[in-house]
C-alpha positions as CSV (number, residue, x, y, z in Angstrom):
1,X,-31.8,-2.0,-34.8
2,X,-32.8,0.2,-37.8
3,X,-33.2,3.6,-36.2
4,X,-30.4,6.1,-36.4
5,X,-28.6,7.1,-33.2
6,X,-27.4,10.6,-32.9
7,X,-25.4,11.9,-29.9
8,X,-23.2,14.7,-29.1
9,X,-19.5,14.4,-28.7
10,X,-20.0,15.0,-24.9
11,X,-22.4,12.1,-24.7
12,X,-20.1,9.8,-26.7
13,X,-17.2,10.8,-24.4
14,X,-19.0,9.6,-21.3
15,X,-19.7,6.1,-22.9
16,X,-16.5,5.5,-24.8
17,X,-12.9,5.2,-23.7
18,X,-10.5,7.9,-25.1
19,X,-9.1,5.5,-27.8
20,X,-12.4,4.2,-28.9
21,X,-13.8,7.9,-29.1
22,X,-10.9,8.9,-31.2
23,X,-11.2,6.0,-33.7
24,X,-15.0,5.8,-34.0
25,X,-16.1,9.4,-33.5
26,X,-13.0,11.2,-35.0
27,X,-12.2,8.8,-37.8
28,X,-8.9,7.8,-36.2
29,X,-7.0,4.6,-36.8
30,X,-5.6,2.4,-34.0
31,X,-1.9,1.3,-34.4
32,X,-1.6,-2.0,-36.4
33,X,-1.3,-5.2,-34.2
34,X,-2.4,-3.2,-31.2
35,X,-5.7,-4.6,-30.6
36,X,-6.0,-8.0,-29.0
37,X,-7.1,-10.8,-31.4
38,X,-10.8,-11.8,-31.5
39,X,-11.7,-15.4,-31.0
40,X,-12.4,-17.6,-34.1
41,X,-15.6,-19.5,-34.0
42,X,-19.4,-19.0,-34.4
43,X,-20.5,-15.5,-33.7
44,X,-20.8,-12.1,-35.1
45,X,-19.2,-8.5,-34.6
46,X,-21.3,-5.6,-33.5
47,X,-20.6,-1.9,-33.5
48,X,-19.0,-1.1,-30.1
49,X,-20.9,2.4,-30.0
50,X,-24.5,1.2,-30.7
51,X,-24.5,-2.6,-30.9
52,X,-25.6,-2.8,-34.5
53,X,-24.6,-6.1,-36.1
54,X,-21.8,-5.4,-38.7
55,X,-19.9,-8.6,-39.7
56,X,-20.6,-12.3,-39.5
57,X,-17.8,-14.4,-37.8
58,X,-17.4,-16.7,-40.9
59,X,-16.3,-13.7,-43.0
60,X,-13.3,-12.9,-40.8
61,X,-9.9,-13.9,-42.2
62,X,-6.2,-13.3,-41.4
63,X,-4.8,-10.7,-43.8
64,X,-1.7,-9.9,-41.7
65,X,-2.4,-6.2,-42.2
66,X,-2.6,-5.6,-38.4
67,X,-6.4,-5.0,-38.1
68,X,-9.3,-7.4,-38.1
69,X,-10.3,-8.2,-41.7
70,X,-13.5,-9.4,-43.2
71,X,-14.3,-10.5,-46.8
72,X,-17.9,-9.2,-46.7
73,X,-20.1,-7.0,-44.6
74,X,-23.0,-8.8,-42.7
75,X,-24.9,-5.9,-41.6
76,X,-25.4,-2.1,-41.4
77,X,-22.4,-0.6,-43.2
78,X,-22.2,2.7,-45.2
79,X,-19.4,3.4,-47.6
80,X,-18.0,7.0,-48.2
81,X,-15.3,8.3,-50.5
82,X,-12.2,9.2,-48.3
83,X,-9.5,11.5,-49.8
84,X,-7.5,12.2,-46.6
85,X,-3.8,11.5,-46.4
86,X,-3.3,12.1,-50.1
87,X,-5.1,8.8,-50.8
88,X,-8.4,7.8,-52.4
89,X,-10.0,5.1,-50.3
90,X,-13.5,3.8,-49.3
91,X,-14.3,4.5,-45.7
92,X,-16.8,2.3,-43.9
93,X,-19.1,3.6,-41.2
94,X,-21.8,2.1,-39.0
95,X,-25.2,2.8,-40.6
96,X,-26.9,3.2,-37.3
97,X,-24.6,5.6,-35.4
98,X,-22.1,6.7,-38.1
99,X,-19.1,5.3,-36.2
100,X,-15.9,5.2,-38.3
101,X,-15.0,1.6,-38.6
102,X,-12.1,1.5,-41.1
103,X,-11.8,1.0,-44.9
104,X,-12.6,-1.5,-47.6
105,X,-10.1,-2.5,-50.2
106,X,-10.3,-4.6,-53.3
107,X,-7.5,-7.0,-52.4
108,X,-9.5,-9.6,-50.4
109,X,-10.1,-13.4,-51.0
110,X,-12.6,-14.8,-53.3
111,X,-15.5,-14.8,-53.9
112,X,-15.9,-11.0,-53.1
113,X,-12.4,-9.9,-53.5
114,X,-12.9,-7.4,-50.7
115,X,-11.0,-6.8,-47.5
116,X,-12.9,-4.7,-44.9
117,X,-9.9,-3.6,-42.7
118,X,-11.5,-2.7,-39.5
119,X,-10.3,-1.0,-36.3
120,X,-10.6,-3.6,-33.5
121,X,-11.8,-1.0,-31.0
122,X,-14.8,-0.4,-33.2
123,X,-16.0,-4.0,-32.8
124,X,-17.4,-6.2,-30.1
125,X,-17.5,-10.0,-30.8
126,X,-20.7,-11.7,-29.9
127,X,-20.3,-15.6,-29.6
128,X,-23.1,-17.8,-30.7
129,X,-24.1,-20.1,-27.9
């Protein structure tokens, strides 16, 4: 999937539940520890909006921050400077559909030192069979 997907808010609203729309299309954040855990094991994580592959399962780790965390991106991620809420952060979005995913921070485990802190409602786990 390399083509860009562009839809109106009205189109996204028909495809997404209200919380997923708020987080992915309006750059919201789900409450910490509010999203059910994802299974551990072989697989990958896709964008819930468009299905683009975003993270490999072996990059997931428990950061105890309240959101799924990954040490590296495994797919189509764009980074943007985010100065909202009186902070300077790096926002991560899906390259294909521009869905807001979360943020990346420089406090993750070796070897990357990165922690992609991602809203669970923005992801769909796809197990390897």
